[in-house]
N, C-alpha and C positions, 0 to 999 in steps of 0.2 A: 895607214896604207897597208894593203895586202902584201904579204911577204913575197919575195922572189920565188921561193919554193912553191907556194900556192899558185902563183901565176904561171910558172913553168909547167907544173903538173897539169893545170887546167888547159893551158894552150896545147900541150902534147896530146891530151885526151881528145880535145875538140878537133885537132888536126887529123888524128887517127880516124875519128868519125867521118870527116870529110873524105878521106881516102876510101873508107868502106862504102860510103854512099856513091862515090864515083864508080866503084867496081860493081855495085849492086845492080846497075842497069843491065849487066850481063846475066844476072841471076834473078829473074822476076818472081820466082817462087820463094825467095829467101824470107824466112820468118813468117810465112803466111799462116801456119798452124796456130801459133800462139797469139798472133795479132788479130785474126779474124775468127778463130774458133773452128775453122773448117779449112779444107784444102782448096787451093785455087784450081780452076779447070786446067786440064792438061795442056790445052792450046789456047793461048790468049789471042784475041783478035788483033789485027794490025793497028787499030786505033788505040786499044788499051795498052798494047806494047809501046806505042809511040808516046802515050801519056805517061807511062811508067818511066821510060828512058828520059823524057824531058824533066819529070819531077825529080828523079834521082840526080840528074846533072845539076839542076838548080840547087838542090839541097846540098850536094857535095861541094859546090862552089861556095855556098854560104858558109858551111862549116869550115872549109879550108881558109877562107878569108878571115873569119872570126878567130880561128886558131892562130893564124899568122899575126894578127893584131895583138892577141893576148901574149904571144911570145915576144913581140916587139916591146910591149909594155913591161914585161918581166925583165927584159934586158936593160931597158933604160930607166924605168921608174919604180921598180919593185923595192920594197923595204928590205933591209938586211936582217932584221931581227923579227922574231915572233911568228906565230902561226895563228890560224883562225881558232882552232881548238887544241891542237897538239899534232905532232908529226904523223902518227898513224891514224888518228881521228880525221885529220885533213885528207889523207889518202882515201879513206873510206867515204868521206863526205863527197869528195869530187867524183869518185867512181860511181856512187849511187846517183848523184845529181846528173852527171853527164849520161849515164846509162838510161835514166828516165827520159832525158831529152832525146836520145837516140831512138828510143822506143816510140815516142810521140811522133817524131819525124817519119819513121818507117810506117807508122799507122796512117799518117796523112798521105804518104806516097801511095800506099795501097788503095786508099779511098780515091785518090786522083786518077788511078789507073782505070777505075770503073765509071768515072764520070765522063759523059760525052763532052768533047771539046766544042766550044761554040765560036 
């Protein structure tokens, strides 16, 4: 079983990502340069802004829900001993893993902002 330390760290990072994505709806240009390789237009259309806000709200709710469930599992079912790799290796593993997931989610949000809703 995964240690309580790993589950708590993972749940905290995932919950932080949920909060960031909920706040990102107010900043539609966040991360556009490194995600798309170019800047976004200065003014987004009403439809693309609506798609962006809807996508960020859904992503934020998913991340917060998953983070809360992970913290719940850490509190009730985490193992007391052991790490996946070691204390600092686990921290680095979780930071890299969750950051990659955040990047992919942000990329999908940017793509959804430019797709027409049907």
